[in-house]
N, C-alpha and C positions, 0 to 999 in steps of 0.2 A: 738210164744206167742199165748195163747188162754185164753180169759178172762172168767169170771164165766158165763156169759150169753151164750157164745158159748159152754162152757163145758156142759151146760144143754141141748142144741140143739144136740150136738154130742151124748149124752146119748140116745136121742130119736132115732137118726139114728142108733146107735149100737143095739138097740132092733129090728129093722127091719130085717126080714129074708133075703130079697134080698141084703141089704147092708152088712149083715154078710157074705153071700155067696161070694160077691165080695171081701171082706177082705182088703179093703183100710185102710190106717192109716192117720189120720189128723195130720200133722206136725205143721202147723201154721194156724191160722184163726183169723184175726182182721182187722179192719179199711178197709174193702172192698177188702181184699186179703185173699186167701186160698191156702194152699200148701198141696197136698196129696201125699202119696207114695203108690205104688201098685206093689206087687210082682206077676209076671205073673205065672199062674199055668195052668196045662193041661186042666182042666175042662172048661176053657173059650176059648180054641182054636177052630177055624173053621176047616173045612175039609182040607184047604190048609196049616194048621199048624201054622197060626198066629192068634193074638187076634182078636176075632170076633168084627166086627164094632159096634154092638149093645152094647158091653161091653165098648168100647171106648166112645160111646155116653153116656152111663150111667155114667161113671166117669166124663165126662165133665158136665153133669147135676148136679151131686152131688157138684162138685167144684163151679159151678155157683150159686147153692142154698146157700151154706155155705158162699161164698163171699158176696152175697146179704144180707143174714140175719145178717151178722156182721155189716152192715150199717144201719139197720132198727131197731128203737125202738118199743117195744111192738108188735112184729109180731111173729106169730107162724109158718107161712108157706109161701112159695112162690111156684108158679106153672109156668112152662114154657108156654108161649104163642106164641113164635117164637123161633126156633132152627135151626141153619144153621151150618153144620159141614163138614169137609173135613178130609179124611184119606190120609196122605202123604206117608206113608210107612208102611209095615207090620213089626211086631215084634213077636218073638215066645218065648223069654225068657228074664229073667232079671227083673229089677225094673224099673217101669215107675214113672216119676214125672208129677203131674198134678197141674198147676198153674191157679187159677182163679182170675181175677181182675175186679173190678167194674169200668166201664167207666163213668156211670152217674147213680145216684139214685135219683128218684123222689118219690112222695107220693104213686103213684100206679104202677109205672113201674121202673124196675132196668135193666140196660143194662150191660152185663158181657161178657168179653173175656176170653177164656180158651185155654191153650196150653198143650199138652201132649208131653213129651220128653223121649227118651230112656236113658240108662246109659251113652251114649257117647255125650249126649247133642243134638242128632239130633231129629227134629221134627217128631212126629208120627202122631199127629192129632191136629186140631184146631177147635174151635167153637165160634160162637157169639150167645148169649142166651139173650133173653128178658124174664124177670121174672115178673109176675103179683104178687103184694103184696096182701095177704089175711089178714084180721084183725083177 
């Protein structure tokens, strides 16, 4: 489910060059929850042949932002002011699922937990992100 407010925000994301390069798809985004799908492609692999950690962090950041924005009225953007991530295993192909869930939303800060899983349901990465709300 994606409501009209989130559809407008997703349109903004779709215009961004970096986000278009990543090529994720928003499957669901509402009520503090965001689900993304991401097809691994060669251009984001590191020299070891696995998805670059920076790409995993970027995906976590996107999921955290969208989940946070789904909880906030009259907000255009959020920015990360704390980001803690862990890569649990490398992945070199297939489709990744990225889930972001708001743990707590306040007026100025939103706390989000994000998990990335591979096609078998194995954890690839996890992040805890604190987002500052910008008016």
